[in-house]
C-alpha positions in Angstrom: 0.0 -0.2 0.0 2.8 2.4 1.0 4.5 1.8 -2.4 1.4 3.1 -3.9 1.1 6.0 -1.4 -2.2 4.4 -0.1 -2.7 4.8 3.7 -5.3 3.2 5.8 -7.5 5.1 8.3 -9.0 3.1 11.1 -10.1 3.8 14.8 -7.4 1.2 15.8 -10.1 -0.8 17.7 -12.0 -4.0 16.5 -15.0 -3.2 14.5 -16.2 -7.0 14.1 -17.6 -8.7 17.3 -18.2 -12.5 16.3 -21.0 -14.6 18.5 -18.7 -17.7 18.4 -16.8 -17.3 21.4 -13.8 -19.3 19.7 -13.5 -16.3 17.1 -11.4 -13.0 18.3 -12.8 -9.6 17.6 -11.2 -8.3 14.1 -11.1 -5.1 12.2 -13.0 -5.4 9.1 -14.1 -1.6 8.8 -11.5 0.7 7.5 -10.8 3.4 4.9 -8.1 3.8 2.3 -7.0 7.2 1.2 -4.5 8.5 -1.4 -2.8 12.0 -1.7 -4.3 13.4 1.4 -2.6 13.3 4.6 -4.1 10.9 7.1 -3.8 13.6 9.8 -6.6 15.4 8.1 -9.1 12.6 8.8 -10.9 11.4 11.9 -11.9 7.9 12.6 -14.8 7.2 15.0 -16.8 4.1 16.0 -20.6 4.3 15.5 -22.3 2.0 18.2 -25.8 3.2 17.2 -26.7 -0.1 15.2 -27.1 -3.4 16.7 -24.9 -5.8 14.7 -22.0 -8.3 15.0 -19.8 -5.2 13.6 -19.5 -1.7 14.7 -19.3 0.6 11.3 -16.7 3.4 11.7 -17.7 7.0 10.8 -15.0 8.9 8.7 -14.5 12.7 8.8 -12.4 14.9 6.6 -11.5 18.1 8.0 -13.2 21.0 6.0 -9.8 23.2 6.0 -6.9 21.5 4.3 -3.8 23.6 4.5 -1.7 23.1 1.6 2.2 22.9 2.7 4.8 24.0 0.2 7.4 21.2 -0.4 10.8 21.7 1.2 13.5 22.9 -0.7 16.1 20.1 -1.6 19.2 20.0 -3.3 18.7 16.6 -4.9 16.0 14.3 -6.0 15.4 10.6 -7.3 16.7 12.0 -10.7 20.1 13.1 -9.3 22.8 11.3 -11.2 25.5 10.9 -8.5 28.1 9.2 -10.6 27.9 12.4 -12.9 27.6 14.6 -9.8 31.0 13.1 -8.5 32.8 13.1 -11.6 31.9 17.0 -12.2 32.7 17.9 -8.5 36.1 16.1 -8.9 36.8 18.0 -12.2 36.0 21.4 -10.3 37.6 21.0 -6.9 41.5 21.3 -6.6 43.4 19.9 -3.8 46.1 22.3 -4.4 45.1 25.0 -2.0 46.7 25.7 1.3 44.5 25.4 4.6 46.8 27.0 6.9 44.8 29.9 8.2 41.1 30.3 9.4 40.3 32.3 6.2 42.0 29.7 3.7 39.8 26.9 5.4 36.7 29.0 4.9 37.3 30.1 1.6 37.7 26.4 0.8 34.6 25.5 2.3 32.7 28.3 0.5 34.1 27.2 -3.0 33.1 23.6 -2.1 29.6 24.3 -1.2 29.3 26.6 -4.3 30.5 24.0 -6.7 28.5 21.0 -4.8 25.2 23.0 -5.1 26.0 23.9 -8.5 26.4 20.2 -9.6 23.3 18.9 -8.1 21.3 21.7 -9.5 22.4 20.9 -13.2 22.9 17.0 -13.2 19.3 15.2 -13.3 19.8 11.6 -14.7 20.3 11.6 -18.4 21.8 15.2 -18.5 24.6 16.0 -20.7 28.0 17.1 -18.7 28.5 20.9 -19.3 31.8 22.6 -19.8 32.8 24.8 -16.8 35.6 27.1 -16.1 38.4 26.0 -13.9 38.6 27.8 -10.7 40.6 31.0 -10.4 44.2 30.8 -9.5 43.7 33.0 -6.6 42.4 30.3 -4.5 
């Protein structure tokens, strides 16, 4: 169910009450939703009927708040081998890391290039030409 983005909604309590004492109560009443958060639903047992099972009432909240997707640097289409190769081509290890400023500059350069590589390399993308790092770094 989870692979298809399907989620069960239930009261978490048995809904079937067998008359045969050898059988155990079980859940036979539930709801399946797709594309709506399970937190927007409320499941309640309805004890109004005389039956061997307890139906459930599913209530959908009237106000559904749409949340924006969080920003991410990568997704399922990111080609990690292409990213690694591109980053290796752009990053140089021939820089000094003796002072705090040199280390911070190297970190900034790494972050800049790693974000750039993630942003332009989905699977199937062609490798783009980039300028080498300036010699001043």
